[in-house]
C-alpha positions as CSV (number, residue, x, y, z in Angstrom):
1,X,8.8,3.3,-13.2
2,X,7.8,0.0,-15.4
3,X,8.1,-3.2,-15.3
4,X,10.0,-5.2,-18.3
5,X,7.8,-8.4,-17.7
6,X,4.5,-7.4,-16.8
7,X,4.7,-3.6,-17.6
8,X,3.0,-2.6,-14.7
9,X,3.9,0.8,-13.9
10,X,5.0,1.9,-10.1
11,X,5.2,4.8,-7.7
12,X,8.4,6.7,-7.8
13,X,10.8,5.1,-5.2
14,X,9.8,0.9,-6.2
15,X,12.7,-0.6,-7.7
16,X,11.9,-4.7,-8.1
17,X,8.5,-5.6,-9.0
18,X,6.6,-7.6,-6.5
19,X,4.6,-10.0,-8.4
20,X,7.5,-10.8,-11.6
21,X,10.7,-10.0,-8.8
22,X,12.6,-8.1,-11.9
23,X,14.3,-4.8,-12.1
24,X,11.9,-1.8,-12.8
25,X,13.0,0.0,-15.7
26,X,12.7,3.9,-15.9
27,X,10.3,4.0,-19.4
28,X,7.4,2.1,-20.3
29,X,8.3,-1.1,-22.4
30,X,7.0,-1.5,-26.1
31,X,3.7,-2.8,-26.0
32,X,3.7,-6.5,-25.3
33,X,0.6,-7.4,-26.1
34,X,-0.2,-8.1,-21.7
35,X,-3.0,-6.6,-20.5
36,X,-2.6,-4.2,-18.0
37,X,-4.4,-3.9,-14.6
38,X,-7.4,-2.5,-14.9
39,X,-8.1,0.8,-13.8
40,X,-8.8,0.9,-10.2
41,X,-11.6,3.9,-10.9
42,X,-13.9,0.8,-12.2
43,X,-15.9,-1.2,-10.7
44,X,-14.5,-4.3,-11.0
45,X,-16.1,-8.2,-10.6
46,X,-15.0,-11.6,-9.8
47,X,-15.5,-13.3,-13.2
48,X,-13.7,-16.8,-12.1
49,X,-12.3,-18.3,-8.9
50,X,-10.4,-21.5,-8.7
51,X,-7.5,-23.6,-6.7
52,X,-5.9,-25.0,-10.1
53,X,-2.6,-22.4,-10.7
54,X,-2.9,-24.3,-14.3
55,X,-6.4,-23.3,-15.0
56,X,-5.4,-20.0,-13.7
57,X,-2.7,-19.0,-16.4
58,X,-4.9,-21.0,-18.6
59,X,-7.5,-17.9,-17.8
60,X,-4.8,-15.0,-17.9
61,X,-3.7,-16.1,-21.1
62,X,-7.3,-16.0,-22.6
63,X,-7.6,-12.3,-20.9
64,X,-4.1,-11.5,-22.2
65,X,-5.2,-12.7,-26.0
66,X,-8.0,-10.6,-26.1
67,X,-6.2,-7.5,-24.8
68,X,-9.0,-7.6,-21.5
69,X,-7.4,-5.9,-18.7
70,X,-7.9,-8.0,-15.4
71,X,-6.7,-8.4,-11.5
72,X,-6.0,-11.7,-9.7
73,X,-6.3,-11.6,-5.9
74,X,-4.3,-15.1,-4.3
75,X,-1.5,-15.2,-7.2
76,X,1.3,-13.7,-4.8
77,X,-0.4,-14.4,-1.2
78,X,2.4,-17.3,-0.6
79,X,-0.4,-18.6,1.3
80,X,-0.3,-22.2,2.4
81,X,-2.6,-24.7,3.0
82,X,-4.7,-23.6,6.0
83,X,-3.6,-20.2,6.0
84,X,-6.1,-17.1,5.8
85,X,-6.6,-15.2,2.7
86,X,-3.9,-12.9,1.8
87,X,-5.5,-9.7,3.2
88,X,-8.7,-10.7,4.2
89,X,-9.9,-11.6,0.6
90,X,-12.0,-14.5,1.0
91,X,-13.0,-15.5,-2.4
92,X,-15.4,-18.2,-1.1
93,X,-14.2,-21.2,-3.3
94,X,-11.3,-20.9,-4.0
95,X,-6.8,-19.5,-4.1
96,X,-7.6,-17.7,-6.9
97,X,-9.8,-15.0,-7.9
98,X,-9.8,-12.8,-11.9
99,X,-11.5,-9.9,-11.4
100,X,-12.4,-7.5,-14.3
101,X,-14.1,-4.1,-14.9
102,X,-17.7,-4.9,-15.0
103,X,-18.7,-3.3,-18.5
104,X,-15.8,-6.4,-19.5
105,X,-17.4,-9.1,-17.2
106,X,-19.7,-10.2,-20.0
107,X,-16.8,-10.6,-22.5
108,X,-15.3,-12.2,-20.7
109,X,-17.8,-14.8,-19.1
110,X,-18.2,-15.8,-22.8
111,X,-14.7,-16.2,-23.3
112,X,-14.5,-18.2,-20.1
113,X,-17.1,-20.1,-21.2
114,X,-15.9,-23.5,-21.6
115,X,-13.5,-23.9,-18.8
116,X,-14.3,-24.9,-15.1
117,X,-11.9,-26.6,-12.1
118,X,-11.6,-29.7,-14.2
119,X,-10.3,-28.5,-17.5
120,X,-13.8,-29.8,-19.4
């Protein structure tokens, strides 16, 4: 089963995308230009951390446009101020963190070099 919004594949038995909250479809959607999650067997590194959800959206957009697969920590945690991070993952400085494959890290850091929490 696949999410028609984010194109993520789910194991049998799932009917709703946990991120997009939409019904899954049996066939993979046509290429939407949205990057897939990184291969779980690749070494992942954190390339961005932050508290600003708008800047998070900008970073995701840059990665989607470049076709680089990524994973977001903290985006669907439902975390409230002062609560523990989801699954005990402390990403030090920030509510959100973006991971990419180690082999993509240098390219991503270059793409994101002009971004920071203040948007400068």
